[in-house]
C-alpha positions, 0 to 999 in steps of 0.5 A: 299894704299888699295883695295876696299875689305879689307876683301879679303886675302890669302884664298879668291877665284877667284870666290869671287873676280869675284862676287864682281866685276861682273860689271867689267867683263861683256861685257869686253875682257880679254887676258891671257898668260899661260892658261894651264890646272891645272894652275893659268891661267886656274883658272883665266879664269874659274872664269872670265867666270862666270861673262859673259865677251864678250871674253876670249883670251887664248895665249899659246905655245901648244893649246893641253895643254889648250883645256880642259880649252876652253871646261870648259869655254864654259860649263860655258857660251857658249855665251863667244867668246873664242879665242886661239892664239899660243904664244911662249914667248921664241921666238921673232918671235913667239911673234910677230906672235901671236901679229899680229894675235890678232891685225888682229882679227876683233872680238877683237876690243880692249883689256880691260885687259891683264894678263901676267901670263905665266912663268918658274922658276929655269931652267938650264942655256940656251939661247933662239934662240934669244941669251937671257937667258931663264928665262929673255926671257920667263918671261920678254922680251916675255911679254914686246914685246907682250904687246907693240905690243898690245898697239893699242888695249889696248889703244882702251879700256876705262880703259885698265889694264895690270897685270904682275904676278911676285913673292916674289922672285923678291927680289932675283934680284938686279935691275941691268941688266948689265949681264942678260946672266950671261957672267961675273958671274956663272949662278945661277937659283934663281938669274936668276929667281929673275932678271926676276921677278924683271923685271916684277914689273919694267915693271909695273912701266914703263907702268903706267908711259906711261899711261897704268895702270899696276900692279904686283902680287905675287900669293902665294905658289901654287902647279902648274907645275912651279916647275918642274925643282926643285931638291934637290940642288935647294931646299936646296939653296932656303931654306938656302940662299934665303928664310931666306932673304925674309920678311913675311915668314908666307906667305909661310906657307899656300899652296894655291889652284888654286882657292886661287892662282888666286884671287890676279891676279883678284883683280889687273885686276878688282878693280878700286881702285888698283893704277898703279905700285902697287905690290899685294899679298894676294889680298891687296897692299903689302908693302914688295916690294923690293925697287929696283923693283919700282925704276923709274931709273932702270925701265927706264934702263930696258926699254932701254935694252928691246928695244935693245934685241928685236931690237925695239924702243918703246918710 
C-alpha cells in the first residue's frame, strides 16, 4: 500500500501536505477534537486554514485554551467559518451535548473530515463519572460515541473520512478488552494507554467495514502537553519494558516539531489514495502495525463493548 506522495516522510510539514492537496481542502468542512494552542491539533488546523476550507470546527473541553487558535485561523483567512464546540470526551453526557449541538447547526450541513485528535497519556488510575477507566474513556469511548452520533452529517458528505490519532504505543495493548477497568489485575498506566490506542485503530477498522473510510495515524514523537503526567518511574518503565519491544526504534530518535507532527494526520485526511483501515506513520502507510490492532474479530467485540459502556445500540 502506498500514498500519492512517496517523497513525504518524517520531516514533511503540514503546510507541504496541504499545499499538495489544496483541492481536497478548499470548500470542505473539517471537525477536529483537541484543538488547544501549541498542540498537534492546532498545527493541523492552521495548516488547513491556508487552503480555504469552508469551515473549521474546533471541539474541546475549554474554549479558553484554543481561543488563540481561532484568532490565528481568522488571521490566515477571515472568510473561513470557525465554529467552536465544548466537548468533554470523558463525559457521556458532555459528548452527547456536543454532538447534538453540531447536528443542530444549520451552518454545518455535512462533515467532510472528522479528526479525532484529542487524548491523554499514562495518567494515574481514575474512573470517570460514567465508571470507565479514564484513558479508555477519553481516548476511545468519547470519540467512538461522538463519531457515531455525527454519522448523519458524515454520511451527508460526498467522501467522508474519519481520522483517529493513535500511537506506536498501540502495541502495548493486547486487543483483549475483557478488563478495561483493571478490576482483575493491577493498574498499569502504559498498559491502559496501549489498550486505548489499540482501540483507536480497531475503531478505524470497524468504521471502514461500515462504509465510512477511516484511518489511524501515529504522529511521531512530538513535544506537547500529552506527557504532563510522566514521572521518573513511568519514564524508566517506558524505556526498559515497553520501548525495547517496539519495532522501528529509529522513529523515536527524531523529535518532531508541531508542523512535522501534524503532517501524517493531514495525509490521512486528504490523500484519496490512502485506503480505509490503514495505519499511517511518517506520512506513509506503516507496515509495523500490531496484528491485534487490525483484527476484525477483535474490532467487532470492541464495538459491542463500546455499545454496552455507552448504553447505545449502534449497528
